[in-house]
N, C-alpha and C positions, 0 to 999 in steps of 0.2 A: 068662659072664654070675655064674655063680659064682665063679668067680677072682677078677671086678673087686668081687664083693661081699665076700669073704674076706679080700682085699687092702685094701680102705675099712675093715673091721673093725678090719683090723690097725694101720694106719695110727692109729685115731680111740682105739684103746684105746690103742695104745703112746704118743700125745700126752698123754693122759688120766691115763696111769701116772707119764708125766714130769711132768705137771702136778701130780699131787698129793704126790707124791714133793719136790719143789721146795716145796709148800706147806706142807710137816710140817719141813722142814730147820731146823735154828736158825738165827737171822737175826744177823748182826752190821750196825750202821748204820754207816755212813763219811761225814765231810765233806772236802771237799778246798777247803783255803787256797790258791790260785794265783798264789803271791807273782811267779813266774817269768813270770807269762802267757803258759802253755802254750796254743796254740790250741785252742778249742773243740773242735773234731773231734778232733784227739791225744789230747786229753784223755778225751772220751767213748771212743775206742777204748781207750784204757788202763785203763778203768775197767771195758767189757766182757773185756779180756784178763784183769782180777783177778777178776773176779767166776767168770769160766768156770774159772779153776784153783781157786778155793774152792769151787764147786758139785761139784767131781770129788771134793772130800774132804767133802761134805757137807752144807756151809755156803753160806747163803746171803747174799751181800752187799746191801746195799739202801744205793744212794748218797743221800744228803738235802743237804738246802742250808746251808752253811757255818754260818748264822746261827742253825741250829738247836739248842736246848740241849743236850739228851741225844742222845749219840751213842757207842757202844763206841769208836771210834777217830776222832782227828784227823788228817787227811792233810795235811801242810804241804809244799808243793813250792817248795823254794827258790831264788830268785835268785843269779846268781853272788857278787854281794858278802854276801849272807846267807852262802854257804857258807864263803867266808874265816872269817867271824865263826865259823862251828862248829870251827874246829883240826882237823878232822878229817885224817885220815892221807889222801895224795893218790890212793889205788886205792877209797877208801869212797865207793859213791855211795847210803847211804840211812843213817838210824840210828832206834832206838826208843828212847822210855823208858816203859818197860812198865808203871809205876805210874798213869803219868796219862793212858795210852793214847794217844801222841802219837808220830806216825811222820813224820819227815824224809824228804824224798827231794832230792839235791843235783842239781839238774836242769843244768847245764851240765858235768856228769861223766856225767847218762844221756845226755847229745846225743856227748859225745866216746866215749862206751863202742857207741852204736848207731852210728856213724859206723865206729870199730876195728874193729867184728864184721860190719859190713855187716847190720846188722837194723834194722828198721823202730823207730823212737823210741817210737810207742805200746805196741809189743809190751817193748820193754825198759823202759818206765817202768812199764806193767802188772807185769811181774815183779818189781820193786824194788818196788813197792807191796804184792804179795803176799807178798814176802818178808818187811819190816819189819812188816805185820799179821801175820804170823803168829810174829813175835819176840811181840809182845802177847798173842795168843792161847793162845800157849806158856808165856806167864809167864816167858820170857826162858830157856826151857830150852837156849839156844845153836843154834851150826850145826850141821846134819845131813851126812852122807857124801853123800846121794842127793838128787835133787828141788829144791824151790824152796829147802829152807832150806842148801843148799853154801852155803859161806864164798864165792864166788867165781861170777859169770857164767860161763856155760857156755855158746859160742857156739853148738855144733852144736843143743844143746838149746832155745835160743832162737829158732834158724831153722824149727825144724821145730814150735816150740809146743807137744812133746809134754812138757810138764813138770807136777809137781804135787806134793802132798805126799803120805809116804807112808800109808799105811794107819793107822798109829799115832799119826801127829801128827795124822790126821783125827779119829782117835776123840777122841785127847785135846783137840782144838778142841772137838768138839760136847760134852764133858762139861763143859767151862769154860764154854761160852758157856749151854748148861743150867740149870747149878747158877748161873750169876751171878755167878761167883768170877773176874770180869776186871776191867779198870780202868774208870773210870765207867760 
């Protein structure tokens, strides 16, 4: 009985600590404009994946309706015809404009990468969204050598899902968000 009670207390307090920690994290609001017609289940899973990556960096992502006026970031998931108009090099799967807080995901290329790497579409989409939102929150700092901010998709990391921002990137994003020193 004591063991069960102790286990129950550990679980309850652990959940309580996690909820409290999540409640005190700086918040990023993000809205998605789904021009590529991504399925709602795939998009929801990608948003959860993106949120998980940011949560490990100490940042909470709140997904809002695209009609909401004030957001930190706007994610535009582009169709194939829209991708062509970007003029992006063939290996590019996402773009960010730091000053405006706009993120562009080239969905046809995400699909191609997902197939080529044999990784779920939602995971690749979530990673690309996290990477590009990272550029906005890191004020265009550029690519890193490890983690989410690497310039290329890492198939082994994507397959395992063990991916994140470095401690320094997480700290920098939290400071940026808390100071209000980011786009829109």
